[in-house]
C-alpha positions as CSV (number, residue, x, y, z in Angstrom):
1,M,61.0,81.3,120.2
2,S,62.9,84.6,120.3
3,A,63.1,87.2,123.1
4,Y,61.4,89.7,120.7
5,D,57.8,90.2,119.9
6,P,56.4,86.8,118.7
7,K,55.4,88.4,115.4
8,Y,59.0,88.3,114.4
9,D,59.2,84.5,114.7
10,A,56.7,84.4,111.8
11,L,58.3,87.2,109.7
12,I,62.0,86.3,110.0
13,D,63.4,83.1,108.7
14,A,66.0,80.8,110.4
15,Q,68.9,82.1,108.4
16,T,68.2,85.7,109.3
17,W,67.7,84.8,113.0
18,A,71.1,83.1,112.9
19,F,72.6,86.3,111.5
20,I,70.8,88.4,114.2
21,R,72.1,86.2,117.0
22,E,75.7,86.3,115.6
23,T,75.5,90.1,115.3
24,E,74.3,90.4,118.9
25,S,77.1,88.2,120.2
26,W,79.4,90.9,119.0
27,Y,77.3,94.1,119.2
28,P,74.7,93.6,121.9
29,P,71.2,95.2,121.7
30,D,72.1,97.5,124.7
31,A,75.2,98.8,123.1
32,V,73.8,102.3,123.2
33,D,74.4,102.2,127.0
34,L,78.1,101.9,126.4
35,T,80.5,104.8,126.0
36,I,81.1,106.0,122.5
37,V,84.6,104.6,122.7
38,E,83.2,101.2,123.8
39,Q,80.5,101.3,121.1
40,R,83.1,101.8,118.4
41,A,85.3,99.0,119.8
42,V,82.5,96.4,119.8
43,Y,81.2,97.6,116.4
44,N,84.6,97.3,114.8
45,R,85.1,93.8,116.2
46,M,81.7,92.9,114.8
47,C,82.5,94.2,111.4
48,K,85.8,92.3,111.4
49,A,84.0,89.1,112.3
50,F,81.7,89.5,109.3
51,H,84.3,90.7,106.8
52,A,84.0,88.5,103.7
53,G,87.3,89.5,102.0
54,H,87.7,91.1,98.5
55,P,86.7,89.4,95.3
56,A,89.5,88.6,92.9
57,G,90.7,91.5,90.7
58,V,89.7,94.3,93.1
59,V,92.4,96.7,94.1
60,A,91.9,98.9,97.2
61,K,94.0,101.9,97.9
62,D,93.7,104.4,100.7
63,D,93.9,108.1,99.8
64,V,93.0,111.6,101.1
65,I,90.8,114.2,99.5
66,A,92.7,117.4,100.4
67,G,90.9,120.5,101.4
68,Q,90.0,122.6,104.4
69,H,89.5,119.3,106.2
70,N,91.4,116.3,104.7
71,I,88.9,113.5,104.1
72,P,90.3,109.9,104.2
73,V,88.9,107.7,101.5
74,R,89.5,104.2,100.1
75,R,89.3,103.7,96.4
76,Y,88.4,100.4,94.8
77,T,89.1,99.6,91.2
78,M,89.3,96.7,88.8
79,E,92.1,96.2,86.2
80,E,90.2,98.4,83.7
81,S,88.9,101.8,84.8
82,G,85.1,101.6,85.5
83,A,82.6,103.3,83.3
84,A,81.0,105.1,86.3
85,Q,82.0,106.3,89.7
86,V,80.3,105.2,93.0
87,V,80.7,107.2,96.1
88,Y,79.8,105.0,99.1
89,L,78.7,106.5,102.4
90,H,78.6,104.0,105.3
91,G,76.1,103.5,108.0
92,G,76.6,103.5,111.7
93,G,74.3,106.1,113.2
94,F,76.8,108.9,112.3
95,V,78.7,107.7,115.4
96,V,80.5,104.4,114.4
97,G,81.9,103.0,111.2
98,G,84.6,104.0,108.7
99,L,86.7,102.6,106.0
100,E,87.0,99.2,107.5
101,S,83.3,98.7,108.5
102,H,82.0,98.5,104.9
103,D,85.3,97.5,103.2
104,D,84.1,94.2,101.8
105,V,80.7,95.6,100.7
106,C,82.5,98.3,98.7
107,A,84.9,95.8,97.2
108,E,81.9,93.6,96.1
109,I,80.1,96.6,94.6
110,C,83.2,97.3,92.6
111,A,83.5,93.7,91.4
112,G,79.8,93.3,90.8
113,T,79.3,96.5,88.7
114,G,82.8,97.1,87.3
115,F,82.6,100.7,88.5
116,D,85.2,102.5,90.5
117,V,84.1,102.9,94.1
118,T,85.2,105.5,96.6
119,S,84.4,104.9,100.3
120,V,84.3,108.1,102.4
121,D,85.5,108.2,106.0
122,Y,83.4,111.2,106.9
123,R,83.7,112.8,110.4
124,L,81.6,111.2,113.2
125,S,79.6,112.5,116.1
126,P,79.9,113.4,118.9
127,E,83.3,114.8,118.2
128,H,82.2,116.3,114.9
129,P,78.4,116.8,115.0
130,F,76.2,117.8,112.1
131,P,76.9,119.4,109.7
132,Q,80.4,118.2,109.5
133,D,79.4,114.7,108.3
134,Y,77.3,116.2,105.6
135,E,80.1,118.7,104.6
136,D,82.5,115.8,104.1
137,A,80.0,113.7,102.1
138,L,79.3,116.7,99.8
139,A,83.0,117.5,99.3
140,A,83.8,113.9,98.5
141,A,80.9,113.7,96.0
142,Q,81.9,116.9,94.3
143,H,85.5,115.8,94.1
144,Q,84.6,112.6,92.4
145,A,81.9,114.1,90.1
146,A,84.1,115.2,87.2
147,G,84.6,112.9,84.2
148,K,82.4,109.9,84.9
149,P,78.7,109.4,85.8
150,L,78.4,109.5,89.6
151,V,76.2,107.2,91.6
152,L,75.6,107.8,95.3
153,V,75.3,104.6,97.4
154,G,74.8,104.4,101.1
155,D,73.2,102.5,103.9
156,S,71.4,103.8,107.0
157,A,73.1,107.0,108.1
158,G,74.9,106.9,104.7
159,G,71.6,106.8,102.9
160,N,70.7,110.0,104.7
161,L,73.9,111.6,103.5
162,C,73.3,110.5,100.0
163,A,69.9,112.1,99.9
164,A,71.2,115.3,101.4
165,V,74.1,115.4,98.9
166,A,71.8,114.6,96.0
167,A,69.6,117.6,96.9
168,A,72.6,119.9,97.2
169,C,73.8,118.9,93.8
170,A,70.5,119.0,92.0
171,G,70.7,121.0,88.8
172,H,74.5,121.2,88.7
173,A,76.5,120.1,85.7
174,N,78.1,117.1,87.5
175,A,75.1,116.1,89.5
176,P,74.8,112.4,90.4
177,V,73.0,110.3,87.7
178,G,71.4,108.1,90.4
179,Q,71.4,107.1,94.0
180,V,70.8,103.7,95.7
181,I,70.0,104.0,99.4
182,I,69.6,101.1,101.7
183,Y,67.4,101.2,104.8
184,P,68.0,104.9,105.0
185,V,67.2,107.2,108.0
186,L,65.6,110.3,106.4
187,G,64.1,112.3,109.2
188,T,60.7,111.1,110.1
189,A,61.7,111.2,113.8
190,G,59.8,108.0,114.6
191,S,56.4,109.4,113.4
192,T,55.6,106.7,110.8
193,P,53.6,103.5,111.1
194,S,56.7,101.4,110.7
195,A,58.4,103.2,113.6
196,A,55.5,102.3,115.8
197,E,55.1,98.7,114.5
198,H,58.8,97.9,114.7
199,A,59.8,100.1,117.7
200,F,61.4,97.1,119.3
201,A,62.7,95.3,116.2
202,P,65.8,93.2,116.2
203,M,69.0,95.1,115.1
204,L,67.5,98.6,115.5
205,T,64.9,100.1,117.9
206,A,63.1,103.4,117.9
207,A,65.0,104.3,121.1
208,G,68.3,103.6,119.3
209,M,67.3,105.9,116.4
210,A,66.5,108.7,118.9
211,F,69.8,108.2,120.7
212,Y,71.8,108.6,117.5
213,A,69.8,111.6,116.3
214,K,70.4,113.4,119.6
215,I,74.1,112.8,119.4
216,R,74.3,113.9,115.8
217,S,72.3,117.1,116.4
218,D,74.5,117.9,119.5
219,G,71.3,118.3,121.4
220,R,70.0,121.1,119.2
221,P,66.5,120.2,118.0
222,E,66.4,123.0,115.5
223,R,69.0,121.1,113.5
224,V,66.7,118.1,113.1
225,D,64.1,120.2,111.3
226,G,66.4,121.2,108.4
227,P,66.4,119.2,105.2
228,R,70.2,118.6,105.2
229,F,69.7,116.8,108.5
230,S,66.3,115.3,107.7
231,P,65.9,115.0,103.9
232,L,62.2,114.2,104.1
233,R,61.6,117.6,105.6
234,A,62.6,119.4,102.3
235,Q,60.1,121.8,100.8
236,A,60.7,120.4,97.3
237,F,61.9,117.2,95.7
238,A,62.2,118.2,92.1
239,G,65.5,117.7,90.3
240,L,66.7,114.7,92.4
241,P,68.4,111.9,90.4
242,P,66.7,108.6,89.7
243,T,66.5,106.9,93.0
244,I,66.1,103.3,94.2
245,A,65.5,103.1,98.0
246,I,65.5,99.7,99.6
247,S,64.1,99.1,103.1
248,A,63.9,96.1,105.4
249,E,60.4,95.0,106.5
250,C,61.3,94.5,110.2
251,D,62.8,97.9,110.7
252,P,61.4,101.1,112.3
253,L,62.9,103.0,109.3
254,A,61.0,101.0,106.7
255,D,58.6,103.8,105.9
256,D,61.4,106.5,105.4
257,A,62.4,105.0,102.1
258,A,58.8,104.6,100.9
259,L,57.9,108.2,101.8
260,Y,61.1,109.5,100.1
261,C,60.3,107.7,96.8
262,Q,56.7,108.9,96.9
263,A,57.9,112.5,97.3
264,I,60.3,112.2,94.4
265,N,57.7,110.6,92.1
266,A,55.1,113.3,93.1
267,A,57.6,116.0,92.1
268,G,57.9,114.5,88.6
269,G,61.1,112.5,89.3
270,R,61.8,108.8,89.1
271,A,62.0,106.6,92.2
272,L,61.4,103.0,93.2
273,H,61.0,101.7,96.7
274,I,61.6,98.0,97.4
275,R,60.7,96.7,100.9
276,E,62.6,93.4,101.5
277,A,60.3,90.9,103.3
278,G,61.5,89.4,106.5
279,L,64.8,91.4,106.6
280,V,66.2,93.6,109.4
281,H,68.2,96.8,109.6
282,G,71.9,96.0,108.9
283,Y,71.2,93.0,106.7
284,L,73.9,93.9,104.2
285,R,76.3,91.8,106.5
286,A,74.0,88.8,106.0
287,R,74.4,88.8,102.3
288,H,76.6,85.6,102.4
289,R,74.6,84.1,105.3
290,A,70.9,84.5,104.5
291,D,69.4,83.8,101.1
292,R,67.0,86.8,101.4
293,A,69.8,89.2,102.1
294,G,71.8,87.7,99.2
295,R,69.0,88.2,96.8
296,S,68.6,91.8,98.0
297,F,72.3,92.5,97.5
298,A,72.0,91.2,93.9
299,R,69.2,93.7,93.4
300,I,71.4,96.4,94.9
301,L,74.2,95.6,92.5
302,K,71.8,95.7,89.5
303,A,70.4,99.0,90.7
304,V,73.8,100.6,90.9
305,S,74.9,99.1,87.6
306,T,71.9,100.2,85.6
307,L,71.8,103.7,87.1
308,G,75.5,104.1,86.4
309,Q,74.7,103.4,82.8
310,R,72.0,106.1,82.9
311,V,69.4,103.3,82.4
312,W,66.3,102.7,84.5
313,P,66.1,99.0,85.5
314,D,63.1,97.1,84.0
315,H,62.9,95.0,87.1
316,L,64.9,94.3,90.2
């Protein structure tokens, strides 16, 4: 039996429990009690422990998008230039993560789709609170938009940035042709049924969500109410690109993705929500350890590939 609510012993399989325990051995559930420097150190060690390497044929090169603020990026390419461009925005609560934390994920997206991938090292809180993370994400997307169809991809905090950038670019000539967001945080502020049901879930708790939101907002609640900070608080959802939002069942954020897709569809757009049974926040790192996570990652690759071809997937 686990130390968590007994319901999770029925929902989560043995492979995923093994992943949770391995994650917690590197990044403990009480990591929010550490200093920011300590959090980043343990998070980076955890990411390194899970790093799966690069598939054959993927070339990664560090670069900088020059501007008022230079934005470090890492570009992933195959031997032949991809037919579409992916901009990847990493998770980490807007506080941890960077080019190394999701390096292998980006390399596998490149190999699995054949598309060029650019991972964005946007500025982090608390040193650079909102809107600086959003400004970097928007600048990177606009820089990459010319010439190829653009697909926005991000997990957790990165999913939030994808949604905010997609809204900012709606109606523009080089707007993204699609977005794939994975267990995104979209601004429900813990008010959904999933936030209550999974407030003490493995890998992410409601208290952890509130902790990171407070840091990102720099303690200014008026920021939280804006649609760039909380995309679900937008007044309108028309004009957003075709969207596939994937959530984990055992995650306080599970309903954010569902509500976002409902809003897009109600506005006449096209969106699909997939709730992955028995999975937890952060399961991308389990894609080579748990069959459920591996199947979900295959769906993610197909979603990115089809949207990049301006095609809506028949099934995922």
